[in-house]
N, C-alpha and C positions, 0 to 999 in steps of 0.2 A: 504494500500500500504506500503510495507516494503522497507527499503533502507539500504545501507551500507555507508551512509554519516555521517560525523561528523560536528558539529557546536561548535567551541571553545572547543574542546576535549570532547564534549558530543555526545554520539551516538544517531542518529535520529532513534527512534523506529518506528514511523509512521509519515507520512507527507501528506500534501495536503488534509486535512480533511476540507470540506466546513463548514463554520459557518455563522451565520446571519450577522456578521460584518467583515468577512474576511476568512482567511485560517489558520488552526491550524497545528502545527508540534509538535509531542510528542517527548520529549527528555529524555534521560536516567537520567539526573539530572538537577539541576538548572544552569542557566548561571551565570557566574561571572560578577560583575559590572566592567566596565573599571576603570583603576586607575585614580585618580583625576589629572587634568591638572597641569603640573609643570610650574611655572612662573619663568622666568629668567630676572632679572633686570640688564641692562647694567650699567657700571659705570657712563655713561653719565646721565641716568635716575636717578640714586641715587644722583648725584650732583645736578640735577635739583630739586629733592624733598627737599634736604637740603636747597637750596637757597630759595625755596618757603616757607618752614617752618620758616626760619630766617626772611624773609620779613613780614610774617604774625605776628610773635612774636614781631618784632619791632613795627609794626603798633598798636598792642594791647597795648604794654607798653606805647607808646606815647599817645594813646587815653586815657588810664587810668590815666596817670600823668596829662594830661591837664584837665581832669574832676575834679581831686583833687584840682588843682590850682584854677579853677573857683569856686568851692565850698568855698574855703578859702576866696576868694575875696568878695563873697556875704555875708559871715557870719561876716566879720569885719565891724563895724560901728563906 
């Protein structure tokens, strides 16, 4: 069966060919992959990210400094 249809700027040479797992359409060339999704971060999300990073960084610094102090106390006799 021939057709004058196009799919994404590719001419459909033959269509509706029955296969064991579905239907085949023969195109003039390969289809192009869609562009990758673009992510837009709002200023509010950026501020939230900075706040979370700052909180985590502060927690790590406090945890690290308290472990140093406890090691010093146990080593002094």
